[in-house]
Backbone atoms as SQL, in Angstrom:
CREATE TABLE atoms (id INTEGER PRIMARY KEY, chain TEXT, resi INTEGER, resn TEXT, atom TEXT, x REAL, y REAL, z REAL);
INSERT INTO atoms VALUES
  (1, 'A', 1, 'MET', 'N', 93.920, 145.867, 104.379),
  (2, 'A', 1, 'MET', 'CA', 95.018, 145.884, 103.426),
  (3, 'A', 1, 'MET', 'C', 96.354, 146.082, 104.133),
  (4, 'A', 2, 'ALA', 'N', 96.356, 146.855, 105.211),
  (5, 'A', 2, 'ALA', 'CA', 97.606, 147.107, 105.922),
  (6, 'A', 2, 'ALA', 'C', 98.173, 145.812, 106.486),
  (7, 'A', 3, 'LEU', 'N', 97.313, 144.981, 107.033),
  (8, 'A', 3, 'LEU', 'CA', 97.765, 143.701, 107.578),
  (9, 'A', 3, 'LEU', 'C', 98.293, 142.803, 106.471),
  (10, 'A', 4, 'LEU', 'N', 97.631, 142.785, 105.341),
  (11, 'A', 4, 'LEU', 'CA', 98.059, 141.967, 104.209),
  (12, 'A', 4, 'LEU', 'C', 99.461, 142.363, 103.748),
  (13, 'A', 5, 'PHE', 'N', 99.695, 143.653, 103.567),
  (14, 'A', 5, 'PHE', 'CA', 101.001, 144.093, 103.092),
  (15, 'A', 5, 'PHE', 'C', 102.090, 143.912, 104.156),
  (16, 'A', 6, 'THR', 'N', 101.712, 143.959, 105.426),
  (17, 'A', 6, 'THR', 'CA', 102.671, 143.672, 106.487),
  (18, 'A', 6, 'THR', 'C', 103.093, 142.209, 106.436),
  (19, 'A', 7, 'VAL', 'N', 102.139, 141.327, 106.203),
  (20, 'A', 7, 'VAL', 'CA', 102.448, 139.900, 106.071),
  (21, 'A', 7, 'VAL', 'C', 103.306, 139.654, 104.834),
  (22, 'A', 8, 'VAL', 'N', 103.009, 140.351, 103.742),
  (23, 'A', 8, 'VAL', 'CA', 103.829, 140.218, 102.525),
  (24, 'A', 8, 'VAL', 'C', 105.260, 140.659, 102.806),
  (25, 'A', 9, 'LEU', 'N', 105.428, 141.747, 103.519),
  (26, 'A', 9, 'LEU', 'CA', 106.770, 142.232, 103.859),
  (27, 'A', 9, 'LEU', 'C', 107.510, 141.225, 104.734),
  (28, 'A', 10, 'LEU', 'N', 106.809, 140.652, 105.695),
  (29, 'A', 10, 'LEU', 'CA', 107.431, 139.623, 106.539),
  (30, 'A', 10, 'LEU', 'C', 107.782, 138.375, 105.731),
  (31, 'A', 11, 'ALA', 'N', 106.933, 137.992, 104.788),
  (32, 'A', 11, 'ALA', 'CA', 107.219, 136.821, 103.959),
  (33, 'A', 11, 'ALA', 'C', 108.439, 137.060, 103.073),
  (34, 'A', 12, 'VAL', 'N', 108.548, 138.241, 102.503),
  (35, 'A', 12, 'VAL', 'CA', 109.705, 138.566, 101.658),
  (36, 'A', 12, 'VAL', 'C', 110.985, 138.540, 102.493),
  (37, 'A', 13, 'THR', 'N', 110.931, 139.088, 103.691),
  (38, 'A', 13, 'THR', 'CA', 112.103, 139.111, 104.564),
  (39, 'A', 13, 'THR', 'C', 112.478, 137.697, 105.013),
  (40, 'A', 14, 'THR', 'N', 111.493, 136.878, 105.333),
  (41, 'A', 14, 'THR', 'CA', 111.766, 135.492, 105.725),
  (42, 'A', 14, 'THR', 'C', 112.386, 134.714, 104.580),
  (43, 'A', 15, 'TYR', 'N', 111.868, 134.899, 103.374),
  (44, 'A', 15, 'TYR', 'CA', 112.438, 134.239, 102.198),
  (45, 'A', 15, 'TYR', 'C', 113.903, 134.640, 102.022),
  (46, 'A', 16, 'PHE', 'N', 114.184, 135.919, 102.197),
  (47, 'A', 16, 'PHE', 'CA', 115.563, 136.384, 102.057),
  (48, 'A', 16, 'PHE', 'C', 116.465, 135.774, 103.134),
  (49, 'A', 17, 'LEU', 'N', 116.001, 135.787, 104.378),
  (50, 'A', 17, 'LEU', 'CA', 116.826, 135.252, 105.457),
  (51, 'A', 17, 'LEU', 'C', 117.111, 133.769, 105.273),
  (52, 'A', 18, 'LEU', 'N', 116.099, 133.001, 104.910),
  (53, 'A', 18, 'LEU', 'CA', 116.295, 131.568, 104.725),
  (54, 'A', 18, 'LEU', 'C', 117.084, 131.262, 103.455),
  (55, 'A', 19, 'GLY', 'N', 116.935, 132.091, 102.439),
  (56, 'A', 19, 'GLY', 'CA', 117.641, 131.858, 101.185),
  (57, 'A', 19, 'GLY', 'C', 119.068, 132.350, 101.183),
  (58, 'A', 20, 'SER', 'N', 119.384, 133.316, 102.024),
  (59, 'A', 20, 'SER', 'CA', 120.729, 133.880, 101.997),
  (60, 'A', 20, 'SER', 'C', 121.718, 133.097, 102.855),
  (61, 'A', 21, 'ILE', 'N', 121.250, 132.336, 103.814),
  (62, 'A', 21, 'ILE', 'CA', 122.166, 131.574, 104.676),
  (63, 'A', 21, 'ILE', 'C', 123.008, 130.588, 103.867),
  (64, 'A', 22, 'PRO', 'N', 122.406, 129.776, 102.980),
  (65, 'A', 22, 'PRO', 'CA', 123.258, 128.886, 102.170),
  (66, 'A', 22, 'PRO', 'C', 124.211, 129.648, 101.249),
  (67, 'A', 23, 'LEU', 'N', 123.790, 130.825, 100.789),
  (68, 'A', 23, 'LEU', 'CA', 124.660, 131.596, 99.907),
  (69, 'A', 23, 'LEU', 'C', 125.892, 132.102, 100.644),
  (70, 'A', 24, 'LEU', 'N', 125.771, 132.341, 101.933),
  (71, 'A', 24, 'LEU', 'CA', 126.912, 132.812, 102.714),
  (72, 'A', 24, 'LEU', 'C', 127.849, 131.670, 103.102),
  (73, 'A', 25, 'ILE', 'N', 127.313, 130.466, 103.228),
  (74, 'A', 25, 'ILE', 'CA', 128.112, 129.327, 103.694),
  (75, 'A', 25, 'ILE', 'C', 128.839, 128.625, 102.550),
  (76, 'A', 26, 'LEU', 'N', 128.179, 128.469, 101.416),
  (77, 'A', 26, 'LEU', 'CA', 128.751, 127.712, 100.308),
  (78, 'A', 26, 'LEU', 'C', 129.874, 128.472, 99.623),
  (79, 'A', 27, 'LYS', 'N', 130.783, 127.709, 98.997),
  (80, 'A', 27, 'LYS', 'CA', 131.846, 128.320, 98.198),
  (81, 'A', 27, 'LYS', 'C', 131.287, 128.735, 96.842),
  (82, 'A', 28, 'HIS', 'N', 131.764, 129.838, 96.336),
  (83, 'A', 28, 'HIS', 'CA', 131.349, 130.321, 95.026),
  (84, 'A', 28, 'HIS', 'C', 132.603, 130.469, 94.175),
  (85, 'A', 29, 'ASP', 'N', 132.886, 129.426, 93.401),
  (86, 'A', 29, 'ASP', 'CA', 134.128, 129.392, 92.642),
  (87, 'A', 29, 'ASP', 'C', 134.002, 129.914, 91.211),
  (88, 'A', 30, 'ASN', 'N', 132.833, 129.805, 90.622),
  (89, 'A', 30, 'ASN', 'CA', 132.752, 130.272, 89.243),
  (90, 'A', 30, 'ASN', 'C', 131.943, 131.570, 89.146),
  (91, 'A', 31, 'PRO', 'N', 132.129, 132.313, 88.067),
  (92, 'A', 31, 'PRO', 'CA', 131.483, 133.626, 87.933),
  (93, 'A', 31, 'PRO', 'C', 129.949, 133.567, 87.887),
  (94, 'A', 32, 'MET', 'N', 129.409, 132.440, 87.449),
  (95, 'A', 32, 'MET', 'CA', 127.950, 132.310, 87.392),
  (96, 'A', 32, 'MET', 'C', 127.352, 132.385, 88.799),
  (97, 'A', 33, 'ASP', 'N', 128.059, 131.859, 89.783),
  (98, 'A', 33, 'ASP', 'CA', 127.586, 131.927, 91.163),
  (99, 'A', 33, 'ASP', 'C', 127.478, 133.368, 91.641),
  (100, 'A', 34, 'SER', 'N', 128.476, 134.166, 91.329),
  (101, 'A', 34, 'SER', 'CA', 128.440, 135.552, 91.791),
  (102, 'A', 34, 'SER', 'C', 127.310, 136.331, 91.121),
  (103, 'A', 35, 'ARG', 'N', 127.017, 136.011, 89.861),
  (104, 'A', 35, 'ARG', 'CA', 125.892, 136.663, 89.198),
  (105, 'A', 35, 'ARG', 'C', 124.570, 136.277, 89.847),
  (106, 'A', 36, 'PHE', 'N', 124.447, 135.000, 90.225),
  (107, 'A', 36, 'PHE', 'CA', 123.227, 134.548, 90.887),
  (108, 'A', 36, 'PHE', 'C', 123.059, 135.233, 92.239),
  (109, 'A', 37, 'VAL', 'N', 124.136, 135.302, 93.030),
  (110, 'A', 37, 'VAL', 'CA', 124.070, 135.936, 94.347),
  (111, 'A', 37, 'VAL', 'C', 123.703, 137.403, 94.199),
  (112, 'A', 38, 'ARG', 'N', 124.303, 138.090, 93.238),
  (113, 'A', 38, 'ARG', 'CA', 124.001, 139.497, 93.007),
  (114, 'A', 38, 'ARG', 'C', 122.538, 139.680, 92.611),
  (115, 'A', 39, 'SER', 'N', 122.043, 138.833, 91.718),
  (116, 'A', 39, 'SER', 'CA', 120.642, 138.958, 91.295),
  (117, 'A', 39, 'SER', 'C', 119.692, 138.601, 92.430),
  (118, 'A', 40, 'PHE', 'N', 120.093, 137.683, 93.309),
  (119, 'A', 40, 'PHE', 'CA', 119.265, 137.327, 94.473),
  (120, 'A', 40, 'PHE', 'C', 119.094, 138.540, 95.381),
  (121, 'A', 41, 'TYR', 'N', 120.164, 139.233, 95.669),
  (122, 'A', 41, 'TYR', 'CA', 120.097, 140.407, 96.536),
  (123, 'A', 41, 'TYR', 'C', 119.340, 141.557, 95.881),
  (124, 'A', 42, 'ILE', 'N', 119.581, 141.795, 94.603),
  (125, 'A', 42, 'ILE', 'CA', 118.886, 142.875, 93.905),
  (126, 'A', 42, 'ILE', 'C', 117.386, 142.604, 93.868),
  (127, 'A', 43, 'THR', 'N', 117.019, 141.347, 93.598),
  (128, 'A', 43, 'THR', 'CA', 115.600, 140.983, 93.581),
  (129, 'A', 43, 'THR', 'C', 114.978, 141.175, 94.950),
  (130, 'A', 44, 'TYR', 'N', 115.696, 140.773, 95.996),
  (131, 'A', 44, 'TYR', 'CA', 115.163, 140.954, 97.352),
  (132, 'A', 44, 'TYR', 'C', 114.953, 142.432, 97.666),
  (133, 'A', 45, 'PHE', 'N', 115.935, 143.263, 97.358),
  (134, 'A', 45, 'PHE', 'CA', 115.821, 144.686, 97.680),
  (135, 'A', 45, 'PHE', 'C', 114.659, 145.333, 96.929),
  (136, 'A', 46, 'ARG', 'N', 114.446, 144.944, 95.682),
  (137, 'A', 46, 'ARG', 'CA', 113.329, 145.500, 94.916),
  (138, 'A', 46, 'ARG', 'C', 111.988, 145.051, 95.497),
  (139, 'A', 47, 'LEU', 'N', 111.873, 143.752, 95.813),
  (140, 'A', 47, 'LEU', 'CA', 110.627, 143.248, 96.382),
  (141, 'A', 47, 'LEU', 'C', 110.355, 143.854, 97.755),
  (142, 'A', 48, 'ALA', 'N', 111.397, 143.986, 98.557),
  (143, 'A', 48, 'ALA', 'CA', 111.226, 144.569, 99.889),
  (144, 'A', 48, 'ALA', 'C', 110.817, 146.032, 99.779),
  (145, 'A', 49, 'LEU', 'N', 111.386, 146.752, 98.836),
  (146, 'A', 49, 'LEU', 'CA', 111.010, 148.153, 98.642),
  (147, 'A', 49, 'LEU', 'C', 109.546, 148.280, 98.231),
  (148, 'A', 50, 'LEU', 'N', 109.112, 147.462, 97.295),
  (149, 'A', 50, 'LEU', 'CA', 107.714, 147.509, 96.858),
  (150, 'A', 50, 'LEU', 'C', 106.760, 147.123, 97.988),
  (151, 'A', 51, 'ALA', 'N', 107.107, 146.078, 98.735),
  (152, 'A', 51, 'ALA', 'CA', 106.244, 145.653, 99.842),
  (153, 'A', 51, 'ALA', 'C', 106.207, 146.710, 100.938),
  (154, 'A', 52, 'ALA', 'N', 107.333, 147.333, 101.219),
  (155, 'A', 52, 'ALA', 'CA', 107.370, 148.375, 102.254),
  (156, 'A', 52, 'ALA', 'C', 106.582, 149.610, 101.818),
  (157, 'A', 53, 'LEU', 'N', 106.689, 149.985, 100.563),
  (158, 'A', 53, 'LEU', 'CA', 105.904, 151.114, 100.061),
  (159, 'A', 53, 'LEU', 'C', 104.413, 150.825, 100.126),
  (160, 'A', 54, 'ALA', 'N', 104.035, 149.616, 99.719),
  (161, 'A', 54, 'ALA', 'CA', 102.620, 149.246, 99.765),
  (162, 'A', 54, 'ALA', 'C', 102.114, 149.224, 101.202),
  (163, 'A', 55, 'ALA', 'N', 102.920, 148.698, 102.125),
  (164, 'A', 55, 'ALA', 'CA', 102.520, 148.669, 103.533),
  (165, 'A', 55, 'ALA', 'C', 102.406, 150.086, 104.090),
  (166, 'A', 56, 'THR', 'N', 103.337, 150.941, 103.747),
  (167, 'A', 56, 'THR', 'CA', 103.303, 152.322, 104.231),
  (168, 'A', 56, 'THR', 'C', 102.065, 153.062, 103.723),
  (169, 'A', 57, 'ILE', 'N', 101.781, 152.902, 102.445),
  (170, 'A', 57, 'ILE', 'CA', 100.607, 153.568, 101.871),
  (171, 'A', 57, 'ILE', 'C', 99.317, 153.021, 102.479),
  (172, 'A', 58, 'SER', 'N', 99.235, 151.705, 102.659),
  (173, 'A', 58, 'SER', 'CA', 98.018, 151.135, 103.226),
  (174, 'A', 58, 'SER', 'C', 97.842, 151.537, 104.686),
  (175, 'A', 59, 'PHE', 'N', 98.936, 151.663, 105.436),
  (176, 'A', 59, 'PHE', 'CA', 98.829, 152.148, 106.810),
  (177, 'A', 59, 'PHE', 'C', 98.409, 153.618, 106.832),
  (178, 'A', 60, 'ALA', 'N', 98.878, 154.396, 105.872),
  (179, 'A', 60, 'ALA', 'CA', 98.482, 155.802, 105.814),
  (180, 'A', 60, 'ALA', 'C', 97.000, 155.940, 105.516),
  (181, 'A', 61, 'PHE', 'N', 96.480, 155.113, 104.611),
  (182, 'A', 61, 'PHE', 'CA', 95.056, 155.167, 104.298),
  (183, 'A', 61, 'PHE', 'C', 94.194, 154.585, 105.414),
  (184, 'A', 62, 'ALA', 'N', 94.765, 153.734, 106.243),
  (185, 'A', 62, 'ALA', 'CA', 93.995, 153.137, 107.346),
  (186, 'A', 62, 'ALA', 'C', 93.790, 154.132, 108.491),
  (187, 'A', 63, 'GLY', 'N', 94.597, 155.192, 108.541),
  (188, 'A', 63, 'GLY', 'CA', 94.477, 156.190, 109.593),
  (189, 'A', 63, 'GLY', 'C', 93.280, 157.105, 109.373),
  (190, 'A', 64, 'LYS', 'N', 93.113, 158.031, 110.293),
  (191, 'A', 64, 'LYS', 'CA', 92.008, 158.990, 110.170),
  (192, 'A', 64, 'LYS', 'C', 92.304, 159.953, 109.025),
  (193, 'A', 65, 'PRO', 'N', 91.284, 160.386, 108.305),
  (194, 'A', 65, 'PRO', 'CA', 91.506, 161.333, 107.227),
  (195, 'A', 65, 'PRO', 'C', 92.003, 162.687, 107.754),
  (196, 'A', 66, 'ALA', 'N', 92.779, 163.351, 106.975),
  (197, 'A', 66, 'ALA', 'CA', 93.310, 164.661, 107.368),
  (198, 'A', 66, 'ALA', 'C', 92.161, 165.656, 107.461),
  (199, 'A', 67, 'GLY', 'N', 92.220, 166.515, 108.454),
  (200, 'A', 67, 'GLY', 'CA', 91.211, 167.548, 108.607),
  (201, 'A', 67, 'GLY', 'C', 90.026, 167.125, 109.457),
  (202, 'A', 68, 'SER', 'N', 90.058, 165.903, 109.998),
  (203, 'A', 68, 'SER', 'CA', 88.930, 165.522, 110.863),
  (204, 'A', 68, 'SER', 'C', 89.055, 166.266, 112.192),
  (205, 'A', 69, 'SER', 'N', 87.961, 166.647, 112.748),
  (206, 'A', 69, 'SER', 'CA', 87.977, 167.501, 113.935),
  (207, 'A', 69, 'SER', 'C', 88.183, 166.708, 115.216),
  (208, 'A', 70, 'GLN', 'N', 88.116, 165.412, 115.183),
  (209, 'A', 70, 'GLN', 'CA', 88.270, 164.624, 116.418),
  (210, 'A', 70, 'GLN', 'C', 89.572, 163.987, 116.503);
């Protein structure tokens, strides 16, 4: 599961990097564009947070259990 969530986190980050480049280059003249850009970033941050939390939890469960003597 840890590997799966790591791949999900990388996929979300790649999507953001590839999707944000055109948003930085193109002109945004009307207010609808700014709403789209804002929602794009908010969506990315939420997805990245969820993927990072899932990856962190799965890595924690993949480790040795607490209290093991070895």
